[in-house]
N, C-alpha and C positions, 0 to 999 in steps of 0.2 A: 503494500499499500505507500501510495506516495501523497503528502499533504503539503501544500504550500501556502505560507503566509506571506501574502502581498500587501503593500501599502507603501505610501511615501515617507520618506524620515520623520522621525518622530510619532508615529501612528500606533506604537508600542509592539512591533514585531518581534522584537528581541525579549520584551518582556512575556510575552505568549509563548515563545520558544523556550524561555527559561521554565516556565510552569509545567510546559509539558514535560520536560527534562525531568525536572523533580517526581511529575507523576510517574513516569516511566521507571525512574530507578525505583521509588516506592512501591509498585505495582508489578514490575516485570519480573519474569522468571530468568532473565539472560543479562547480557551486557549491554550498556548504551554507550555510544560513542558521540561526541559533539567536535564538529570541525568549525574552527574559525578562524577569521583571516588575521585577528588580533587577539592578545590574550586579556580581553576584556571580561570574560566570563568566568574568571578563575575563582573568584569568589562568591559568586551567585549560582553556581550550579554544584550539587551534592559532589563531594569527593568520589564516591563510587561511580562515577561517570568517568571516562576516559577522554580527556580534552585533548584534542589534536592542533597545534596552532598551524594552521595553513603558512603563514609567512615564513615559516621554517623551509618550505619547498618551493620552487619556481613554477607553479600550475600553471598560469595561463591560458592553458588548452582544456577543453572538454575532455579529451583523450587522455591527457594526464590525470585529471580528476577521476576519470573512470579507474585508470590504472592505482590510483591512489586508494581509492573504495575497495576495490578488488583485493590489494594487498592488505590492507587493514583487515578485510573478513578473512583472506586467507590464513592469516596469523590468529585468529580467533573464530570459530565456528559457532561461539555463543554468543554472538552480537544479536539482539533483537531490535535495536534500535538506532538509527543514525539520524543525528540532528545536524543541519549546516547553516550556520547564521549568515548572514551578509553574501548571499551566495555571488551575486554578481561582482564583487569587489576580488573574487578570486580568477575570475575568467576575463579574458581580453575581448572576447567576441560578445558584445551585448544585444546581437539581434534576437528578437522575440522568437524566430524560427530556429534558431541555434538553440535556445533554451528548451523550446518544445521538443526537438530531436533527443535531447539529452534527457528530457523526462520520459520520452518513450522507451529508451535503453533504460533508465532506471527502474520505470515499471515491470518490465522483463526482469531484470536484477532481483527486483524486491519480490515477485511472485515466486522465483526460482527457489530464492534461499530463506524466504519467510521472513524478510526484515522490514519493518516499517521504517519509512524516510519521511522526516520533516525539514523543509528548507523554508528559510526566511529569504524574500526577495524584494529589492527597493524598487518600486516604480509605479506607474499608474495602472490598477487594475483592468480597466477598460482597455489598455493598448496589449494586453499580453495576450500570446497565441492561445488559440482555442484549447489546445492541449493542456496548456498550463491553467486555463480557466477551469477546466474539468476537476481538477485537484485543489482547489481553493478550498479553506476552513474559514 
C-alpha cells in the first residue's frame, strides 16, 4: 500500500507523517524505516524506528532511490513500513509524470513485499499526476 501526504509548505505534512510513524511503531509487528533529507526528525520519531539520512547518499535519481529502498529491504526482511519525508528534495526530476512512474513501481514493490509506504510531497495537490492523486490520504 502506498499513501501520499501532499500539500504546500507549512500545511502539516511532516507532523502527520510523524504521527503515523509513532502509530506504526506502537502497533506494528515489524520494523519501521524513515528516510529524510535532513536530520530534522531525530527527536520527533521513536528510537525504535530506523532513521536514514538521505543527505548521506547522492540520490538524485529515481533509480538510485529504488536501489536504496531495495538495499535497505534486502538487509532486513522484517520491515513493515517505510516513511519518506520531503520526497521531492531527494530527486532531481520534479515532473509530475516522473513521480507517477515511481509510484507505479512502488505499488508493485509494496504489494510484493507486504510493506506500507507513506510519502510526504510538497506541492499543490491539484497539479499532481492522477496516479499520485489516487494515493492521497
